[in-house]
Biotite code that builds the C-alpha atoms (Angstrom):
import biotite.structure as struc

atoms = struc.array([
    struc.Atom([-5.215, 24.048, -28.000], chain_id="A", res_id=1, res_name="MET", atom_name="CA", element="C"),
    struc.Atom([-4.812, 27.379, -29.563], chain_id="A", res_id=2, res_name="ALA", atom_name="CA", element="C"),
    struc.Atom([-1.548, 27.256, -31.223], chain_id="A", res_id=3, res_name="LEU", atom_name="CA", element="C"),
    struc.Atom([-1.131, 30.838, -32.847], chain_id="A", res_id=4, res_name="LEU", atom_name="CA", element="C"),
    struc.Atom([-0.858, 34.229, -31.143], chain_id="A", res_id=5, res_name="GLY", atom_name="CA", element="C"),
    struc.Atom([-0.694, 34.723, -27.207], chain_id="A", res_id=6, res_name="GLN", atom_name="CA", element="C"),
    struc.Atom([-0.544, 31.635, -25.135], chain_id="A", res_id=7, res_name="PRO", atom_name="CA", element="C"),
    struc.Atom([-3.501, 30.972, -22.690], chain_id="A", res_id=8, res_name="PRO", atom_name="CA", element="C"),
    struc.Atom([-3.769, 32.554, -19.271], chain_id="A", res_id=9, res_name="GLU", atom_name="CA", element="C"),
    struc.Atom([-1.190, 30.953, -16.862], chain_id="A", res_id=10, res_name="GLY", atom_name="CA", element="C"),
    struc.Atom([1.238, 29.611, -19.500], chain_id="A", res_id=11, res_name="TRP", atom_name="CA", element="C"),
    struc.Atom([4.690, 30.707, -19.948], chain_id="A", res_id=12, res_name="GLU", atom_name="CA", element="C"),
    struc.Atom([6.822, 31.176, -22.978], chain_id="A", res_id=13, res_name="VAL", atom_name="CA", element="C"),
    struc.Atom([10.293, 29.838, -22.379], chain_id="A", res_id=14, res_name="ALA", atom_name="CA", element="C"),
    struc.Atom([13.317, 31.662, -23.407], chain_id="A", res_id=15, res_name="GLU", atom_name="CA", element="C"),
    struc.Atom([15.847, 30.161, -25.749], chain_id="A", res_id=16, res_name="ALA", atom_name="CA", element="C"),
    struc.Atom([18.447, 28.132, -23.923], chain_id="A", res_id=17, res_name="VAL", atom_name="CA", element="C"),
    struc.Atom([21.983, 29.141, -24.918], chain_id="A", res_id=18, res_name="ASP", atom_name="CA", element="C"),
    struc.Atom([23.686, 26.570, -26.991], chain_id="A", res_id=19, res_name="SER", atom_name="CA", element="C"),
    struc.Atom([26.806, 26.527, -28.728], chain_id="A", res_id=20, res_name="PRO", atom_name="CA", element="C"),
    struc.Atom([25.511, 24.175, -31.380], chain_id="A", res_id=21, res_name="ALA", atom_name="CA", element="C"),
    struc.Atom([22.874, 26.461, -32.383], chain_id="A", res_id=22, res_name="ALA", atom_name="CA", element="C"),
    struc.Atom([21.442, 29.737, -32.098], chain_id="A", res_id=23, res_name="GLU", atom_name="CA", element="C"),
    struc.Atom([17.607, 29.905, -31.350], chain_id="A", res_id=24, res_name="VAL", atom_name="CA", element="C"),
    struc.Atom([15.024, 32.659, -31.495], chain_id="A", res_id=25, res_name="ASP", atom_name="CA", element="C"),
    struc.Atom([11.865, 32.452, -29.754], chain_id="A", res_id=26, res_name="VAL", atom_name="CA", element="C"),
    struc.Atom([8.768, 34.203, -31.215], chain_id="A", res_id=27, res_name="GLU", atom_name="CA", element="C"),
    struc.Atom([4.939, 33.847, -30.989], chain_id="A", res_id=28, res_name="LEU", atom_name="CA", element="C"),
    struc.Atom([3.489, 32.153, -33.868], chain_id="A", res_id=29, res_name="LEU", atom_name="CA", element="C"),
    struc.Atom([1.127, 34.214, -36.115], chain_id="A", res_id=30, res_name="THR", atom_name="CA", element="C"),
    struc.Atom([0.781, 31.786, -38.931], chain_id="A", res_id=31, res_name="GLU", atom_name="CA", element="C"),
    struc.Atom([2.100, 28.380, -40.131], chain_id="A", res_id=32, res_name="PHE", atom_name="CA", element="C"),
    struc.Atom([4.202, 28.210, -43.255], chain_id="A", res_id=33, res_name="ARG", atom_name="CA", element="C"),
    struc.Atom([3.941, 25.184, -45.834], chain_id="A", res_id=34, res_name="ALA", atom_name="CA", element="C"),
    struc.Atom([7.038, 22.991, -45.775], chain_id="A", res_id=35, res_name="GLY", atom_name="CA", element="C"),
    struc.Atom([8.123, 23.965, -42.264], chain_id="A", res_id=36, res_name="VAL", atom_name="CA", element="C"),
    struc.Atom([8.121, 21.241, -39.281], chain_id="A", res_id=37, res_name="THR", atom_name="CA", element="C"),
    struc.Atom([7.120, 22.615, -35.939], chain_id="A", res_id=38, res_name="TYR", atom_name="CA", element="C"),
    struc.Atom([7.418, 20.978, -32.702], chain_id="A", res_id=39, res_name="THR", atom_name="CA", element="C"),
    struc.Atom([4.915, 21.345, -29.760], chain_id="A", res_id=40, res_name="LEU", atom_name="CA", element="C"),
    struc.Atom([6.571, 20.260, -26.281], chain_id="A", res_id=41, res_name="ASP", atom_name="CA", element="C"),
    struc.Atom([5.750, 20.710, -22.923], chain_id="A", res_id=42, res_name="GLY", atom_name="CA", element="C"),
    struc.Atom([6.888, 20.005, -19.351], chain_id="A", res_id=43, res_name="SER", atom_name="CA", element="C"),
    struc.Atom([5.424, 18.023, -16.535], chain_id="A", res_id=44, res_name="SER", atom_name="CA", element="C"),
    struc.Atom([6.433, 16.024, -13.536], chain_id="A", res_id=45, res_name="ARG", atom_name="CA", element="C"),
    struc.Atom([7.281, 13.250, -15.922], chain_id="A", res_id=46, res_name="ARG", atom_name="CA", element="C"),
    struc.Atom([8.857, 13.394, -19.182], chain_id="A", res_id=47, res_name="GLU", atom_name="CA", element="C"),
    struc.Atom([6.409, 15.021, -21.893], chain_id="A", res_id=48, res_name="ALA", atom_name="CA", element="C"),
    struc.Atom([6.801, 13.748, -25.399], chain_id="A", res_id=49, res_name="LEU", atom_name="CA", element="C"),
    struc.Atom([6.986, 16.226, -28.279], chain_id="A", res_id=50, res_name="SER", atom_name="CA", element="C"),
    struc.Atom([5.044, 16.114, -31.361], chain_id="A", res_id=51, res_name="VAL", atom_name="CA", element="C"),
    struc.Atom([6.310, 17.276, -34.742], chain_id="A", res_id=52, res_name="ASP", atom_name="CA", element="C"),
    struc.Atom([3.776, 18.399, -37.209], chain_id="A", res_id=53, res_name="PHE", atom_name="CA", element="C"),
    struc.Atom([3.580, 20.607, -40.422], chain_id="A", res_id=54, res_name="THR", atom_name="CA", element="C"),
    struc.Atom([0.545, 22.583, -41.772], chain_id="A", res_id=55, res_name="LEU", atom_name="CA", element="C"),
    struc.Atom([-0.470, 19.460, -43.921], chain_id="A", res_id=56, res_name="ALA", atom_name="CA", element="C"),
    struc.Atom([-0.928, 17.514, -40.768], chain_id="A", res_id=57, res_name="ASP", atom_name="CA", element="C"),
    struc.Atom([-3.664, 20.026, -39.323], chain_id="A", res_id=58, res_name="LEU", atom_name="CA", element="C"),
    struc.Atom([-6.483, 19.017, -41.395], chain_id="A", res_id=59, res_name="PRO", atom_name="CA", element="C"),
    struc.Atom([-6.222, 15.460, -40.309], chain_id="A", res_id=60, res_name="ARG", atom_name="CA", element="C"),
    struc.Atom([-7.261, 16.350, -36.872], chain_id="A", res_id=61, res_name="ILE", atom_name="CA", element="C"),
    struc.Atom([-10.981, 16.356, -36.358], chain_id="A", res_id=62, res_name="GLY", atom_name="CA", element="C"),
    struc.Atom([-12.985, 17.632, -33.400], chain_id="A", res_id=63, res_name="PRO", atom_name="CA", element="C"),
    struc.Atom([-12.068, 15.749, -30.046], chain_id="A", res_id=64, res_name="ASP", atom_name="CA", element="C"),
    struc.Atom([-9.039, 14.309, -31.596], chain_id="A", res_id=65, res_name="GLN", atom_name="CA", element="C"),
    struc.Atom([-5.441, 14.417, -30.719], chain_id="A", res_id=66, res_name="VAL", atom_name="CA", element="C"),
    struc.Atom([-2.060, 14.515, -32.817], chain_id="A", res_id=67, res_name="LEU", atom_name="CA", element="C"),
    struc.Atom([0.306, 12.114, -31.321], chain_id="A", res_id=68, res_name="VAL", atom_name="CA", element="C"),
    struc.Atom([3.832, 10.691, -31.810], chain_id="A", res_id=69, res_name="MET", atom_name="CA", element="C"),
    struc.Atom([4.131, 7.757, -29.782], chain_id="A", res_id=70, res_name="PRO", atom_name="CA", element="C"),
    struc.Atom([7.346, 7.060, -28.041], chain_id="A", res_id=71, res_name="ARG", atom_name="CA", element="C"),
    struc.Atom([9.802, 5.254, -30.156], chain_id="A", res_id=72, res_name="GLY", atom_name="CA", element="C"),
    struc.Atom([7.848, 6.071, -33.440], chain_id="A", res_id=73, res_name="HIS", atom_name="CA", element="C"),
    struc.Atom([8.974, 8.563, -36.019], chain_id="A", res_id=74, res_name="HIS", atom_name="CA", element="C"),
    struc.Atom([5.719, 9.487, -37.307], chain_id="A", res_id=75, res_name="SER", atom_name="CA", element="C"),
    struc.Atom([2.382, 10.995, -35.900], chain_id="A", res_id=76, res_name="THR", atom_name="CA", element="C"),
    struc.Atom([-1.155, 9.505, -35.650], chain_id="A", res_id=77, res_name="THR", atom_name="CA", element="C"),
    struc.Atom([-4.484, 10.748, -34.851], chain_id="A", res_id=78, res_name="VAL", atom_name="CA", element="C"),
    struc.Atom([-6.223, 9.271, -31.898], chain_id="A", res_id=79, res_name="VAL", atom_name="CA", element="C"),
    struc.Atom([-9.580, 10.255, -30.090], chain_id="A", res_id=80, res_name="SER", atom_name="CA", element="C"),
    struc.Atom([-9.271, 12.608, -27.085], chain_id="A", res_id=81, res_name="ARG", atom_name="CA", element="C"),
    struc.Atom([-10.662, 9.944, -24.962], chain_id="A", res_id=82, res_name="GLU", atom_name="CA", element="C"),
    struc.Atom([-7.996, 7.340, -26.069], chain_id="A", res_id=83, res_name="THR", atom_name="CA", element="C"),
    struc.Atom([-5.407, 9.847, -25.554], chain_id="A", res_id=84, res_name="PHE", atom_name="CA", element="C"),
    struc.Atom([-6.656, 10.776, -21.851], chain_id="A", res_id=85, res_name="LEU", atom_name="CA", element="C"),
    struc.Atom([-6.967, 7.230, -21.078], chain_id="A", res_id=86, res_name="ARG", atom_name="CA", element="C"),
    struc.Atom([-3.467, 6.150, -22.402], chain_id="A", res_id=87, res_name="GLU", atom_name="CA", element="C"),
    struc.Atom([-2.095, 9.126, -20.578], chain_id="A", res_id=88, res_name="ALA", atom_name="CA", element="C"),
    struc.Atom([-3.603, 8.022, -17.108], chain_id="A", res_id=89, res_name="ARG", atom_name="CA", element="C"),
    struc.Atom([-2.425, 4.689, -17.430], chain_id="A", res_id=90, res_name="ASP", atom_name="CA", element="C"),
    struc.Atom([1.038, 5.848, -17.885], chain_id="A", res_id=91, res_name="ARG", atom_name="CA", element="C"),
    struc.Atom([0.908, 8.080, -14.969], chain_id="A", res_id=92, res_name="CYS", atom_name="CA", element="C"),
])
């Protein structure tokens, strides 16, 4: 999945939700910065889990692999795309 630049065709960029607790700006990513934690999130019919990552996490992900943060865990792990899809199907 491309993470930088324009989103793929058919995707929408959500506007920031007004929150009295925080001011949020939405902008397209053009680069990743060291020391910054990013969150990838999505929506679906069921609750989608978010994944936090840093620039240092990206080299850990090989071809046909997925970075995941299993429910109830506070750290990420890399699994094969096949494992990711199989486990996703089992939970649907």
